[in-house]
C-alpha positions as CSV (number, residue, x, y, z in Angstrom):
1,M,-23.9,63.1,16.1
2,K,-27.2,63.4,17.8
3,R,-29.8,66.1,16.9
4,T,-28.9,68.1,19.9
5,A,-25.2,68.1,18.8
6,M,-26.3,69.3,15.3
7,K,-28.3,72.1,16.9
8,D,-25.2,73.1,18.9
9,L,-23.2,73.2,15.7
10,R,-25.5,75.4,14.1
11,T,-25.2,78.1,16.9
12,L,-21.4,78.3,16.3
13,T,-19.8,80.8,14.0
14,I,-18.1,79.8,10.8
15,A,-14.6,80.3,12.3
16,E,-15.5,78.1,15.3
17,L,-16.8,75.5,13.0
18,Q,-13.8,75.6,10.8
19,Q,-11.6,75.0,14.0
20,K,-13.8,72.1,15.0
21,A,-13.5,70.6,11.5
22,R,-9.6,70.9,11.7
23,E,-9.7,69.1,15.1
24,T,-12.1,66.4,13.7
25,K,-9.9,65.9,10.6
26,E,-6.8,65.6,12.8
27,E,-8.6,63.0,15.0
28,L,-9.7,61.1,11.7
29,F,-6.0,61.1,10.6
30,N,-4.8,59.7,13.9
31,L,-7.5,57.0,13.9
32,R,-6.6,56.0,10.4
33,F,-3.0,55.8,11.4
34,A,-3.9,53.6,14.4
35,L,-6.0,51.5,12.1
36,R,-3.1,50.9,9.6
37,T,-0.6,50.1,12.5
38,G,-3.0,47.8,14.2
39,H,-3.5,49.6,17.4
40,L,-7.1,50.5,16.8
41,S,-9.7,47.9,18.3
42,D,-12.9,50.0,17.7
43,F,-13.2,50.3,13.9
44,S,-16.6,52.0,14.1
45,K,-14.9,55.1,15.5
46,V,-13.4,55.9,12.1
47,R,-16.8,55.8,10.6
48,E,-18.4,58.0,13.3
49,I,-15.7,60.6,13.1
50,R,-15.8,60.7,9.2
51,R,-19.6,61.3,9.7
52,D,-19.1,64.0,12.2
53,Y,-16.6,65.8,9.9
54,A,-19.2,65.7,7.0
55,Q,-21.9,67.1,9.2
56,I,-19.6,70.0,10.3
57,Q,-18.9,70.7,6.7
58,T,-22.4,70.7,5.9
59,V,-23.2,73.2,8.6
60,I,-20.5,75.4,7.2
61,S,-21.9,75.3,3.8
62,E,-25.4,76.1,5.1
63,K,-24.0,79.1,6.9
64,R,-22.0,80.4,3.9
65,L,-25.0,80.0,1.7
66,A,-27.3,81.8,4.1
67,Q,-24.6,84.6,4.3
68,S,-24.5,85.0,0.5
69,N,-28.3,84.9,0.3
70,G,-28.7,87.5,2.9
71,A,-26.1,89.7,1.2
72,A,-27.8,89.5,-2.2
């Protein structure tokens, strides 16, 4: 993800981020399945999607931490 995409992620709510994480996880599953069956020709896509998923999870964690600090 580019920096602009990360900024866009930070504007989403936690619920929207969780939905995006589910979609990304499903896409990663499908890519891994295609990789195992030999139908995937672009192997770098798996790494890219895995990284995107991790970045989404990071933003979710940041938001939850900010909420807990704001409430305390």
